[in-house]
C-alpha positions as CSV (number, residue, x, y, z in Angstrom):
1,M,-32.7,-9.4,3.0
2,F,-32.7,-12.3,5.4
3,Q,-34.4,-15.7,5.0
4,I,-36.6,-16.7,7.9
5,E,-36.4,-20.4,8.9
6,W,-38.8,-21.9,11.5
7,I,-37.5,-24.8,13.4
8,P,-40.1,-27.6,13.8
9,K,-40.7,-27.1,17.5
10,A,-41.4,-23.4,17.0
11,F,-43.8,-24.2,14.1
12,R,-45.7,-26.8,16.3
13,Q,-46.0,-24.2,19.1
14,L,-47.4,-21.7,16.6
15,M,-50.0,-24.2,15.4
16,K,-51.1,-24.8,19.0
17,I,-52.3,-21.2,19.3
18,K,-56.0,-21.5,19.1
19,S,-56.7,-17.9,18.0
20,L,-56.2,-17.7,14.2
21,R,-56.0,-13.9,14.6
22,N,-53.1,-14.2,17.1
23,R,-51.4,-16.7,14.9
24,R,-51.5,-14.4,11.9
25,K,-50.3,-11.5,14.0
26,I,-47.2,-13.5,15.0
27,E,-46.6,-14.7,11.4
28,E,-46.8,-11.1,10.2
29,K,-44.4,-9.8,12.9
30,V,-41.9,-12.6,12.2
31,G,-42.2,-11.9,8.4
32,M,-41.1,-8.3,9.1
33,L,-37.8,-9.7,10.4
34,D,-36.6,-10.3,6.9
35,S,-35.4,-6.7,6.8
36,W,-33.3,-7.2,9.9
37,P,-31.9,-5.0,11.5
38,D,-34.2,-2.3,10.0
39,C,-37.3,-3.2,12.0
40,P,-38.1,0.2,13.5
41,E,-41.6,-0.4,14.8
42,Q,-40.9,-3.8,16.4
43,D,-40.4,-4.4,20.2
44,I,-37.1,-6.2,19.9
45,K,-34.6,-6.6,22.7
46,K,-31.3,-8.5,23.0
47,L,-31.4,-11.4,25.4
48,V,-29.1,-10.9,28.4
49,Q,-27.8,-14.3,29.5
50,Q,-28.0,-16.1,26.2
51,S,-27.5,-15.4,22.5
52,G,-30.3,-14.1,20.4
53,Y,-33.2,-11.6,20.6
54,R,-36.8,-11.5,21.6
55,L,-39.7,-10.0,19.8
56,R,-42.8,-9.0,21.7
57,C,-46.1,-9.7,20.0
58,G,-49.0,-9.1,22.3
59,D,-48.9,-11.7,25.1
60,W,-46.3,-13.7,23.1
61,W,-42.5,-13.6,22.9
62,I,-40.8,-14.8,19.8
63,L,-37.2,-15.8,20.5
64,F,-34.8,-15.7,17.5
65,D,-31.2,-15.7,16.6
66,V,-29.5,-14.1,13.6
67,D,-26.9,-16.1,11.7
68,N,-26.7,-16.2,7.9
69,G,-30.5,-15.8,8.1
70,I,-32.9,-15.5,10.9
71,Q,-33.8,-18.8,12.6
72,I,-36.8,-18.9,14.9
73,I,-36.0,-20.9,18.0
74,E,-39.0,-20.7,20.2
């Protein structure tokens, strides 16, 4: 099981989302990443020209990288 770590910039961006419903949806999807790489129902793709992955959540993209844990980068 992985530990999810939000960087401060990503957390500030999350708090700027006005819709509480969208914010909770994003938090829920990110929370599912703790079982990486067994995230079968998630829309996750490897980034092409940089390291990391992107997770689609409605109109939002969640960019993350996997190291000893999962760190949210944007």
